C-alpha angles and dihedrals in degrees: 000000000000117000126202121212120203113202103194136110111293100260093044092046092052091050090053092046092054093045094048093046088065090064100028105038095158097048122094109239118194132191098192133048093230093060107107130322111338091210088072092063112105100154130046124190115199150126106220113341094108097145090084095059100082091061093058103087097181097044113141106165138027119196114202111207099232144044093250118070101172091118089070089066096039090054092045092235114185116206123179114253089238090066118079117215118208131194122217113244107158130159093259093057090047095050091046091053093047090050094050096046093045090051091051091051094047095046088055099040096044093050095242094161091051091051091050089053091049090050091056088051091048088236113150094204129155116220127203114273112229111221113236090221089063093051119086115207122195121200122201107207126030103199121126094296096041093050093051091049090049094050093047095050090046090053090054087056106261123137104244133190128171143198131210140164093255132030116283133183119211123167113254092359121107107225129202133179141187129024095306091048092055091059090050092049094053097051112104094354114155097185124025119199121194114212098152128135112245109251137149088269097048100041108115093005091137096074143129093279092054093044090052090059094055128085113281107260095021122149132239128215119183117191096153120068133327092233091065087073130071095212097200090052090055092050091049092048091052092047090052094047094242089116118034096202147308144237111211127187092175135048134190090245118037125226089037110244115253093240095051114126092226091074094068104022108124093214098048128078120192134191123188100253094285103130086111127018120186110237117192096213093057099035100044094084093062092047091048090049090056091048090054091046090051091052092048095046093245130143112279126233123249097002113184116245103215093198092057091037094230 
């Protein structure tokens, strides 16, 4: 009988075991490598403990506990071609991302920082309300998360356009792709949101050249990976006025070093990579679905394409 091994810290592993048991009551679920015969293990659930994988001779599927899998390539992980690797893209992660990005957009567009400053001054002052229909939002990356963000912001009333590696069609969202499409996306953008996977091609894409092609005074939101951003270029762009500010959930070094300028920069908001947090209770159904598909010889969900690096 197939066994599943969960390679996470003890409390997290036990949470996953309990959640998966609800959907897979007849499957043996282990939280340690030394539980039972390792040749029974066909599925491993993990984030980064890849060193165990070569010893599992009957391994068929690896489930990475997150939507982003760039760390596989950064760590140089080698996985046999016979083993399928799946990302985790469940409804909870999607709704969390939509919530975080929407909040970042609204805090910026509705002048929340300015009102907080006025509150400290005890100044009961009304500021002009920017109409969403007059704000153009550009989204880099139109995967599952990017598409949901685009649709949500469009429903609120924002003009939204997006860019991806390949052509996409989204109702009421103008979509671009390829190098020429990126230039078209950036023109006249007021708020730019990065939702891209981190690949060789997208690393460092948020740089001085890209900022120079945006509207003067536009705003940056990065909910993808810290390595998409050249941090010095952002600081220079803010100092020059080309970029008015940024909200960043991710940084190139995490945790952010204590002496990093982002901590105290008045135009930059940071959160500690919490736009999406994997929760076993809400994600277990998708993992269980893939386990059942594996057993039945069916196509798996969210399989990683190693050529595209996502």
